[in-house]
MILO-479131 format. One record per residue (C-alpha): residue number from 1; x, y, z. Coordinates in nm, 2 decimals, decimal comma. Example, Ala and Ser with C-alpha at 12.3 -4.5 7.8 and 13.67 -1.06 7.14 Angstrom:
BEGIN
   resi       px       py       pz
      1     1,23    -0,45     0,78
      2     1,37    -0,11     0,71
This chain:
BEGIN
   resi       px       py       pz
      1   -15,55    -2,44     1,62
      2   -15,59    -2,82     1,64
      3   -15,91    -3,01     1,57
      4   -16,20    -2,78     1,56
      5   -16,42    -3,05     1,73
      6   -16,26    -2,92     2,06
      7   -16,33    -2,56     1,99
      8   -16,64    -2,54     2,20
      9   -16,41    -2,56     2,51
     10   -16,22    -2,25     2,40
     11   -16,44    -2,00     2,56
     12   -16,51    -1,65     2,44
     13   -16,31    -1,43     2,68
     14   -16,43    -1,08     2,79
     15   -16,29    -0,94     3,11
     16   -16,47    -0,66     3,29
     17   -16,43    -0,46     3,61
     18   -16,72    -0,50     3,84
     19   -16,88    -0,18     3,97
     20   -16,69    -0,18     4,30
     21   -16,39    -0,38     4,41
     22   -16,56    -0,42     4,74
     23   -16,91    -0,52     4,63
     24   -16,87    -0,88     4,54
     25   -16,71    -1,16     4,75
     26   -16,56    -1,32     4,45
     27   -16,32    -1,03     4,42
     28   -16,15    -1,14     4,74
     29   -15,97    -1,40     4,53
     30   -16,02    -1,26     4,18
     31   -16,18    -1,59     4,07
     32   -16,45    -1,64     3,81
     33   -16,64    -1,95     3,69
     34   -16,39    -2,17     3,52
     35   -16,63    -2,24     3,23
     36   -16,58    -1,89     3,11
     37   -16,21    -1,93     3,04
     38   -16,03    -2,08     2,74
     39   -15,91    -2,43     2,81
     40   -15,54    -2,52     2,79
     41   -15,43    -2,62     2,44
     42   -15,12    -2,77     2,30
     43   -15,02    -2,60     1,97
     44   -14,80    -2,71     1,69
     45   -14,48    -2,52     1,61
     46   -14,63    -2,43     1,27
     47   -14,92    -2,26     1,45
     48   -14,67    -2,06     1,66
     49   -14,48    -1,95     1,35
     50   -14,80    -1,85     1,18
     51   -14,92    -1,66     1,49
     52   -14,60    -1,46     1,52
     53   -14,52    -1,40     1,15
     54   -14,23    -1,65     1,16
     55   -14,12    -1,49     1,49
     56   -14,08    -1,15     1,33
     57   -13,87    -0,90     1,52
     58   -14,15    -0,66     1,48
     59   -14,36    -0,88     1,71
     60   -14,12    -0,89     2,00
     61   -14,27    -0,76     2,32
     62   -13,98    -0,82     2,56
     63   -13,67    -1,04     2,59
     64   -13,45    -1,15     2,88
     65   -13,09    -1,24     2,89
     66   -12,81    -1,16     2,66
     67   -12,65    -1,47     2,52
     68   -12,96    -1,69     2,48
     69   -13,27    -1,48     2,55
     70   -13,62    -1,61     2,62
     71   -13,82    -1,39     2,40
     72   -14,19    -1,29     2,43
     73   -14,38    -1,22     2,11
     74   -14,72    -1,08     2,04
     75   -14,91    -1,32     1,82
     76   -15,25    -1,39     1,67
     77   -15,41    -1,73     1,66
     78   -15,62    -1,86     1,37
     79   -15,94    -1,78     1,57
     80   -15,83    -1,41     1,59
     81   -15,73    -1,42     1,95
     82   -15,43    -1,21     2,04
     83   -15,18    -1,39     2,26
     84   -14,83    -1,34     2,42
     85   -14,60    -1,62     2,32
     86   -14,28    -1,69     2,52
     87   -14,01    -1,88     2,33
     88   -13,75    -2,03     2,56
     89   -13,38    -2,07     2,50
     90   -13,34    -2,43     2,38
     91   -13,13    -2,53     2,69
     92   -13,40    -2,40     2,94
     93   -13,61    -2,72     2,92
     94   -13,41    -3,02     2,80
     95   -13,68    -3,26     2,95
     96   -13,99    -3,22     2,74
     97   -14,20    -3,42     2,98
     98   -14,11    -3,19     3,27
     99   -14,20    -2,89     3,05
    100   -14,54    -3,03     2,95
    101   -14,62    -3,12     3,31
    102   -14,52    -2,78     3,44
    103   -14,71    -2,60     3,16
    104   -15,03    -2,81     3,21
    105   -15,02    -2,74     3,58
    106   -14,98    -2,37     3,54
    107   -15,23    -2,38     3,25
    108   -15,50    -2,53     3,49
    109   -15,51    -2,19     3,68
    110   -15,78    -1,95     3,58
    111   -15,84    -1,61     3,75
    112   -15,92    -1,26     3,66
    113   -15,61    -1,16     3,84
    114   -15,38    -1,35     3,61
    115   -15,27    -1,32     3,25
    116   -15,38    -1,68     3,21
    117   -15,16    -1,94     3,04
    118   -15,38    -2,09     2,77
    119   -15,14    -2,32     2,59
    120   -14,79    -2,43     2,51
    121   -14,59    -2,59     2,23
    122   -14,34    -2,87     2,29
    123   -14,21    -2,99     1,95
    124   -13,85    -3,11     1,89
    125   -13,63    -2,87     2,08
    126   -13,89    -2,59     2,08
    127   -14,05    -2,49     2,41
    128   -14,31    -2,21     2,40
    129   -14,58    -2,08     2,63
    130   -14,90    -1,91     2,51
    131   -15,08    -1,66     2,74
    132   -15,36    -1,41     2,72
    133   -15,23    -1,09     2,56
    134   -15,23    -0,78     2,78
    135   -15,24    -0,47     2,56
    136   -15,17    -0,19     2,81
    137   -14,81    -0,26     2,90
    138   -14,64    -0,32     3,24
    139   -14,65    -0,18     3,59
    140   -14,29    -0,07     3,54
    141   -14,39     0,14     3,24
    142   -14,67     0,31     3,42
    143   -14,48     0,36     3,75
    144   -14,13     0,44     3,64
    145   -14,16     0,56     3,28
    146   -14,50     0,73     3,26
    147   -14,56     0,99     2,99
    148   -14,90     1,15     3,03
    149   -14,98     1,12     3,40
    150   -14,84     0,95     3,71
    151   -15,03     0,66     3,85
    152   -15,30     0,78     4,09
    153   -15,30     0,67     4,46
    154   -15,63     0,48     4,42
    155   -15,49     0,29     4,13
    156   -15,17     0,20     4,32
    157   -15,38     0,06     4,60
    158   -15,58    -0,14     4,35
    159   -15,27    -0,28     4,19
    160   -15,15    -0,39     4,53
    161   -15,48    -0,56     4,61
    162   -15,51    -0,73     4,28
    163   -15,16    -0,86     4,30
    164   -15,21    -0,99     4,65
    165   -15,53    -1,16     4,53
    166   -15,34    -1,32     4,24
    167   -15,08    -1,46     4,48
    168   -15,35    -1,58     4,72
    169   -15,53    -1,75     4,44
    170   -15,22    -1,92     4,31
    171   -15,13    -2,03     4,67
    172   -15,48    -2,18     4,71
    173   -15,42    -2,39     4,40
    174   -15,08    -2,52     4,52
    175   -14,87    -2,28     4,31
    176   -14,74    -2,05     4,58
    177   -14,39    -2,02     4,42
    178   -14,34    -1,73     4,19
    179   -14,00    -1,66     4,03
    180   -13,87    -1,31     4,03
    181   -14,18    -1,11     4,11
    182   -14,13    -0,75     3,99
    183   -14,30    -0,46     3,83
    184   -14,24    -0,61     3,48
    185   -14,44    -0,91     3,57
    186   -14,76    -0,71     3,63
    187   -14,95    -0,64     3,31
    188   -15,26    -0,43     3,23
    189   -15,55    -0,58     3,03
    190   -15,78    -0,41     2,78
    191   -15,98    -0,26     3,07
    192   -15,65    -0,15     3,23
    193   -15,70    -0,39     3,52
    194   -15,37    -0,53     3,65
    195   -15,29    -0,90     3,60
    196   -15,00    -1,11     3,72
    197   -14,81    -1,28     3,44
    198   -14,83    -1,66     3,46
    199   -14,48    -1,69     3,30
    200   -14,33    -1,63     3,64
    201   -14,51    -1,94     3,78
    202   -14,30    -2,16     3,55
    203   -13,95    -2,27     3,65
    204   -13,75    -2,12     3,37
    205   -13,41    -2,28     3,40
    206   -13,29    -2,63     3,41
    207   -13,25    -2,66     3,79
    208   -13,55    -2,46     3,88
    209   -13,34    -2,17     4,02
    210   -13,44    -1,83     3,89
    211   -13,43    -1,49     4,06
    212   -13,33    -1,14     4,01
    213   -12,97    -1,08     3,91
    214   -12,98    -0,76     4,12
    215   -12,88    -0,89     4,46
    216   -13,01    -0,57     4,63
    217   -13,37    -0,69     4,56
    218   -13,33    -1,06     4,63
    219   -13,48    -1,22     4,94
    220   -13,22    -1,29     5,21
    221   -13,29    -1,67     5,22
    222   -13,25    -1,70     4,85
    223   -12,89    -1,58     4,88
    224   -12,84    -1,85     5,14
    225   -13,01    -2,15     4,98
    226   -13,06    -2,06     4,61
    227   -13,43    -2,16     4,64
    228   -13,76    -1,97     4,62
    229   -14,01    -2,03     4,89
    230   -14,36    -1,89     4,95
    231   -14,21    -1,64     5,20
    232   -13,96    -1,53     4,93
    233   -14,25    -1,43     4,71
    234   -14,40    -1,22     4,99
    235   -14,06    -1,05     5,03
    236   -14,07    -0,96     4,66
    237   -14,43    -0,84     4,71
    238   -14,29    -0,60     4,97
    239   -14,04    -0,46     4,72
    240   -14,33    -0,40     4,48
    241   -14,52    -0,21     4,76
    242   -14,21     0,01     4,78
    243   -14,23     0,06     4,40
    244   -14,60     0,17     4,43
    245   -14,52     0,40     4,72
    246   -14,22     0,57     4,57
    247   -14,27     0,55     4,19
    248   -13,90     0,43     4,19
    249   -13,72     0,09     4,23
    250   -13,57     0,15     4,58
    251   -13,35    -0,12     4,73
    252   -13,53    -0,27     5,04
    253   -13,24    -0,21     5,27
    254   -13,24     0,16     5,19
    255   -13,62     0,18     5,23
    256   -13,61     0,00     5,57
    257   -13,35     0,25     5,70
    258   -13,59     0,53     5,61
    259   -13,88     0,35     5,77
    260   -13,69     0,28     6,09
    261   -13,59     0,65     6,10
    262   -13,96     0,74     6,09
    263   -13,89     0,92     5,77
    264   -14,14     0,73     5,55
    265   -14,26     1,04     5,38
    266   -13,92     1,06     5,21
    267   -14,02     0,73     5,04
    268   -14,34     0,87     4,89
    269   -14,36     0,96     4,52
    270   -14,36     1,34     4,50
    271   -14,63     1,32     4,23
    272   -14,86     1,19     4,50
    273   -14,83     1,49     4,73
    274   -15,17     1,60     4,86
    275   -15,34     1,30     4,71
    276   -15,32     1,05     5,00
    277   -15,38     1,05     5,37
    278   -15,09     1,00     5,61
    279   -15,28     0,72     5,77
    280   -15,31     0,53     5,44
    281   -14,94     0,60     5,37
    282   -14,84     0,48     5,71
    283   -15,04     0,16     5,68
    284   -14,90     0,07     5,34
    285   -14,54     0,14     5,47
    286   -14,61    -0,08     5,77
    287   -14,74    -0,36     5,54
    288   -14,43    -0,33     5,32
    289   -14,20    -0,35     5,62
    290   -14,37    -0,67     5,74
    291   -14,32    -0,83     5,40
    292   -13,95    -0,73     5,41
    293   -13,87    -0,90     5,74
    294   -13,53    -1,07     5,74
    295   -13,67    -1,39     5,90
    296   -13,91    -1,55     5,64
    297   -14,14    -1,69     5,91
    298   -14,22    -1,33     6,03
    299   -14,37    -1,22     5,70
    300   -14,75    -1,23     5,64
    301   -14,91    -1,47     5,40
    302   -15,10    -1,37     5,09
    303   -15,44    -1,41     5,24
    304   -15,37    -1,16     5,52
    305   -15,22    -0,92     5,26
    306   -15,56    -0,93     5,08
    307   -15,75    -0,86     5,40
    308   -15,52    -0,56     5,49
    309   -15,54    -0,41     5,14
    310   -15,92    -0,45     5,10
    311   -15,97    -0,20     5,38
    312   -15,75     0,06     5,21
    313   -15,92     0,08     4,87
    314   -16,03     0,42     4,73
    315   -16,25     0,52     4,44
    316   -16,38     0,17     4,41
    317   -16,67     0,28     4,18
    318   -16,42     0,42     3,92
    319   -16,31     0,18     3,65
    320   -15,94     0,11     3,61
    321   -15,91     0,26     3,26
    322   -16,05     0,59     3,39
    323   -15,81     0,60     3,68
    324   -15,52     0,51     3,44
    325   -15,63     0,77     3,18
    326   -15,63     0,49     2,92
    327   -15,88     0,51     2,63
    328   -16,06     0,17     2,62
    329   -16,16     0,03     2,28
    330   -16,53    -0,03     2,23
    331   -16,61    -0,39     2,25
    332   -16,90    -0,60     2,16
    333   -16,85    -0,95     2,31
    334   -17,18    -1,08     2,21
    335   -17,13    -1,02     1,84
    336   -16,75    -1,01     1,77
    337   -16,80    -1,02     1,39
    338   -17,06    -0,92     1,14
    339   -17,27    -1,23     1,15
    340   -17,41    -1,42     0,85
    341   -17,78    -1,52     0,85
    342   -17,68    -1,86     0,99
    343   -17,48    -1,69     1,27
    344   -17,77    -1,45     1,34
    345   -18,01    -1,74     1,37
    346   -17,78    -1,92     1,61
    347   -17,74    -1,61     1,82
    348   -18,12    -1,57     1,84
    349   -18,17    -1,94     1,88
    350   -18,42    -1,93     1,60
    351   -18,44    -2,30     1,52
    352   -18,70    -2,25     1,25
    353   -18,45    -2,02     1,06
    354   -18,17    -2,27     1,11
    355   -18,40    -2,54     0,97
    356   -18,47    -2,34     0,66
    357   -18,09    -2,28     0,61
    358   -18,01    -2,64     0,64
    359   -18,28    -2,73     0,39
    360   -18,14    -2,48     0,15
    361   -17,78    -2,60     0,19
    362   -17,89    -2,96     0,13
    363   -17,59    -3,20     0,09
    364   -17,36    -2,98    -0,12
    365   -17,10    -2,98     0,15
    366   -17,07    -3,36     0,17
    367   -16,75    -3,35    -0,03
    368   -16,67    -3,67    -0,21
    369   -16,96    -3,86    -0,05
    370   -17,19    -3,84    -0,35
    371   -16,94    -4,01    -0,58
    372   -16,89    -4,28    -0,32
    373   -17,27    -4,33    -0,30
    374   -17,31    -4,37    -0,68
    375   -17,03    -4,63    -0,69
    376   -17,19    -4,84    -0,42
    377   -17,55    -4,82    -0,52
    378   -17,57    -5,18    -0,64
    379   -17,55    -5,35    -0,29
    380   -17,87    -5,43    -0,11
    381   -17,73    -5,30     0,22
    382   -17,64    -4,97     0,06
    383   -17,99    -4,94    -0,08
    384   -18,14    -4,99     0,26
    385   -17,90    -4,73     0,40
    386   -17,99    -4,48     0,13
    387   -18,36    -4,54     0,20
    388   -18,31    -4,46     0,56
    389   -18,15    -4,13     0,46
    390   -18,42    -4,06     0,21
    391   -18,70    -4,12     0,47
    392   -18,50    -3,91     0,72
    393   -18,48    -3,62     0,47
    394   -18,86    -3,64     0,40
    395   -18,93    -3,63     0,77
    396   -18,68    -3,35     0,83
    397   -18,85    -3,15     0,55
    398   -19,19    -3,21     0,70
    399   -19,06    -3,11     1,05
    400   -19,14    -3,45     1,18
    401   -18,82    -3,45     1,39
    402   -18,89    -3,76     1,59
    403   -18,91    -3,97     1,27
    404   -18,61    -3,78     1,13
    405   -18,40    -3,88     1,44
    406   -18,50    -4,25     1,40
    407   -18,42    -4,26     1,03
    408   -18,09    -4,07     1,05
    409   -17,99    -4,30     1,34
    410   -18,05    -4,60     1,12
    411   -17,83    -4,44     0,85
    412   -17,55    -4,36     1,09
    413   -17,56    -4,69     1,28
    414   -17,52    -4,88     0,95
    415   -17,17    -4,74     0,93
    416   -17,11    -4,79     0,56
    417   -17,12    -4,42     0,48
    418   -17,04    -4,10     0,67
    419   -17,23    -3,78     0,61
    420   -17,16    -3,46     0,80
    421   -17,50    -3,33     0,67
    422   -17,68    -3,62     0,83
    423   -17,52    -3,54     1,16
    424   -17,61    -3,18     1,12
    425   -17,97    -3,26     1,04
    426   -18,00    -3,50     1,33
    427   -17,84    -3,24     1,55
    428   -18,11    -2,98     1,47
    429   -18,38    -3,25     1,51
    430   -18,24    -3,32     1,86
    431   -18,25    -2,94     1,94
    432   -18,61    -2,93     1,82
    433   -18,68    -3,22     2,06
    434   -18,52    -3,05     2,36
    435   -18,23    -3,29     2,36
    436   -17,94    -3,04     2,36
    437   -17,67    -3,27     2,49
    438   -17,73    -3,53     2,21
    439   -17,74    -3,24     1,96
    440   -17,40    -3,12     2,08
    441   -17,26    -3,47     2,03
    442   -17,38    -3,47     1,67
    443   -17,24    -3,12     1,60
    444   -16,91    -3,24     1,74
    445   -16,92    -3,55     1,52
    446   -17,00    -3,34     1,21
    447   -16,68    -3,14     1,29
    448   -16,48    -3,46     1,32
    449   -16,59    -3,56     0,97
    450   -16,56    -3,22     0,82
    451   -16,33    -2,99     1,04
    452   -16,35    -2,69     0,81
    453   -16,73    -2,69     0,77
    454   -16,88    -2,36     0,91
    455   -17,23    -2,51     0,94
    456   -17,11    -2,76     1,20
    457   -16,95    -2,48     1,40
    458   -17,27    -2,28     1,38
    459   -17,48    -2,58     1,51
    460   -17,22    -2,63     1,78
    461   -17,28    -2,27     1,89
    462   -17,66    -2,32     1,89
    463   -17,62    -2,63     2,11
    464   -17,40    -2,45     2,35
    465   -17,64    -2,16     2,37
    466   -17,92    -2,41     2,44
    467   -17,71    -2,57     2,72
    468   -17,65    -2,23     2,88
    469   -17,28    -2,23     2,79
    470   -17,28    -1,87     2,67
    471   -16,91    -1,80     2,65
    472   -16,82    -2,13     2,47
    473   -17,11    -2,06     2,23
    474   -16,97    -1,71     2,15
    475   -16,63    -1,86     2,07
    476   -16,79    -2,12     1,83
    477   -16,99    -1,85     1,67
    478   -16,69    -1,64     1,62
    479   -16,49    -1,93     1,47
    480   -16,78    -2,03     1,24
    481   -16,81    -1,67     1,11
    482   -16,44    -1,64     1,05
    483   -16,43    -1,96     0,87
    484   -16,72    -1,87     0,65
    485   -16,56    -1,53     0,57
    486   -16,24    -1,71     0,46
    487   -16,45    -1,94     0,24
    488   -16,63    -1,65     0,08
    489   -16,30    -1,48     0,00
    490   -16,18    -1,79    -0,18
């Protein structure tokens, strides 16, 4: 996963559907505070192999192409997070700098309407993308190949709105170009909310040209120029509105003939009969026909699509998983694992309990440092340094945290010895003194010195809770608990 000192920025992710898709203004672009999302991370190829079971065929989610496919795997990172990992054909990105720039740019996007790109791997000839894993399959599956029930009209309208919001958000961030928008690019998260795959925001061929091989669904201007424009993406959105209306993948030219002949009811999915009003059907057909205009300049932009679709929403109080008939797994985001006493103390922000735990732990986790101390005892400078630590320990034990900070600072500033425990103790002393930012710095430093030390991660979580960074704190708490469980097993 990389150095654990940066783990606090990998935020604990928990998506949720707000009570109504019309109640909150932030739903107009599907955005959420960026601090609640995982930051973009560059992974090693070994981490990608470990996450996918050495790219086991059992973990393949989808693949594209015949001779040299770009394959998507389901994987699990070392912090327990499930991800989708796209492994490119080796010829797709010969320029590693271009790949990294493109991945970092797409990875800077964060929205509830996207299956967000949270990392990449660029090592040797390997090019991989890492995105949030969406467990409830694709729009194509639920529209064209459903098993238990056809998608309800209210859910189809919600899919259209969320997809338009995703495109509007991307456009607002300077990423209006989307390659080959289709029903396989829309995925459903654990709450059965639709998300747009970020893989389609990446150029996935050497010259940046990528579109459907089925010419019947390709925007007219793409056939002329071989390039994708923002208007091309709106055309593809129109084809997806046809998918939602019909429950089938109908070529736009055929659909437009039916629309012009005022026979739009022939487009409608027979499974929807009696479940939608003619006015709603007419409005969605009108919107689709506007998106499918031959002249690109005559098509609406993403923002106007959002406005039009907001007014059509139905059953906005019903959660997506209910509309979809999908059983949602019970989740407990605040306590993802069975917490140890240290974890419980951090979750409650019980600094007194944390103090008792650190006292009990002592210096037993300062691996190798005790031997170094005994060898260097004879120098005067070392004796002064040790005295600083000794006085700091006495003050820490007596809960004289101001004195403990001063003494531990003398020990640290001397620079002749490094002790993660001293950083941990000064960290808690700072917390006790309402100096949370300084405390976080010490927790981070303890992780630099001892990256696999659960106590440092626990303290990091406590600092983040104190700073009001709830999501990041939960992620650190989860990592600390996982690490301690692994230690216990060994």
